[in-house]
C-alpha positions in Angstrom: 12.8 48.6 124.6 10.6 47.4 121.6 12.2 45.4 119.0 12.9 47.3 115.7 10.9 45.9 112.7 13.0 44.2 110.2 13.9 46.4 107.4 15.5 45.1 104.1 18.7 46.8 103.3 19.4 47.8 99.7 22.9 47.5 98.5 24.2 49.3 95.3 25.7 47.3 92.6 29.1 48.9 93.3 28.9 47.8 96.9 28.1 44.2 95.9 31.0 44.0 93.5 33.4 45.6 96.1 32.0 43.2 98.8 32.8 40.1 96.5 36.3 41.5 96.0 36.8 41.9 99.8 35.3 38.5 100.4 37.8 36.9 98.0 40.7 38.7 99.5 39.8 37.8 103.1 39.1 34.1 102.1 42.5 34.0 100.5 44.0 35.3 103.7 42.5 32.4 105.5 39.4 34.0 107.1 36.1 32.1 107.1 33.1 33.2 105.1 31.2 33.6 108.4 33.8 36.0 109.7 34.0 38.0 106.4 30.1 38.2 106.4 30.2 39.6 109.9 32.8 42.2 109.0 30.7 43.4 106.1 27.4 43.0 107.9 26.0 40.9 105.0 24.6 37.3 105.3 26.9 34.7 104.0 24.4 33.2 101.5 24.0 36.7 100.1 27.7 36.9 99.6 27.8 33.5 97.9 25.1 34.6 95.5 26.8 37.8 94.7 30.0 36.0 94.1 28.3 33.6 91.8 26.8 36.5 89.8 30.2 38.3 89.5 31.9 35.1 88.5 29.3 34.6 85.7 29.9 38.1 84.3 32.1 38.6 81.3 35.5 40.2 82.0 35.2 44.0 82.2 31.4 44.1 83.0 30.2 47.0 84.8 28.6 46.7 88.3 25.3 47.8 86.9 25.4 45.2 84.3 26.1 42.5 86.7 23.4 43.7 89.2 20.9 45.5 87.0 18.2 45.8 89.7 14.8 44.4 90.7 13.0 43.1 87.6 15.7 43.9 85.1 17.3 41.2 83.1 21.1 40.8 82.8 22.5 41.3 79.3 24.7 38.2 79.4 24.0 34.4 80.1 24.2 33.3 83.8 27.3 31.2 84.9 26.9 27.6 84.3 25.8 25.5 87.4 27.9 22.5 88.7 25.4 19.9 87.5 26.6 17.9 84.5 30.1 19.4 84.3 31.9 16.2 85.1 32.8 14.0 82.2 30.8 10.7 82.1 32.7 7.8 83.7 33.5 4.7 81.8 31.5 1.6 82.7 34.4 0.1 84.7 34.9 3.3 86.7 31.2 3.6 87.3 31.0 0.1 88.6 34.0 0.7 91.0 32.2 3.9 92.2 29.0 2.2 92.8 30.7 -0.8 94.7 32.6 1.7 97.0 29.3 3.6 97.6 27.5 0.3 98.3 30.2 -0.7 100.8 30.0 2.6 102.6 26.2 2.3 102.9 26.5 -1.3 104.3 28.9 0.0 106.8 26.6 2.9 107.8 23.5 0.5 108.0 25.5 -2.0 110.2 26.6 0.9 112.4 23.1 2.1 112.9 21.8 -1.3 113.5 24.2 -1.8 116.4 23.5 1.6 117.8 19.7 1.1 117.6 19.7 -2.2 119.5 20.7 -0.5 122.7 18.3 2.3 122.2 15.3 0.0 121.5 15.9 -1.7 124.8 15.8 1.6 126.7 12.7 2.7 124.8 11.0 -0.6 125.5 11.7 -0.2 129.2 14.7 -2.5 129.4 17.9 -2.0 131.5 20.9 -0.6 129.8 23.2 -3.0 131.8 21.4 -6.0 130.2 20.2 -9.0 132.1 22.6 -11.5 133.7 
């Protein structure tokens, strides 16, 4: 009953495109990505990466063009990443955003301070009930 050594599975470009299509259908039907990945027997992160590549492909691109294979370059530019896609905020909006973030961080800090005071007593050998 020895454990089988890990063997990397190779998927054809057509399988990858079809897996992305099925993933989108299932997600639209309300299934989770984890459930879809279990059905397809493919890691969820791999499905996400394939979906990103398919989304970045020009319309009508062939599966072999989207997934050219190991060491081969795509013939089209990759999809733009999320970073920097939001328009810059006006100074007033940025100030409001920073004030909200500052308030949230203060609340988190205060919460952690209150929680850590009880823990520090336990760690220092104190009694949880406190002294009376």
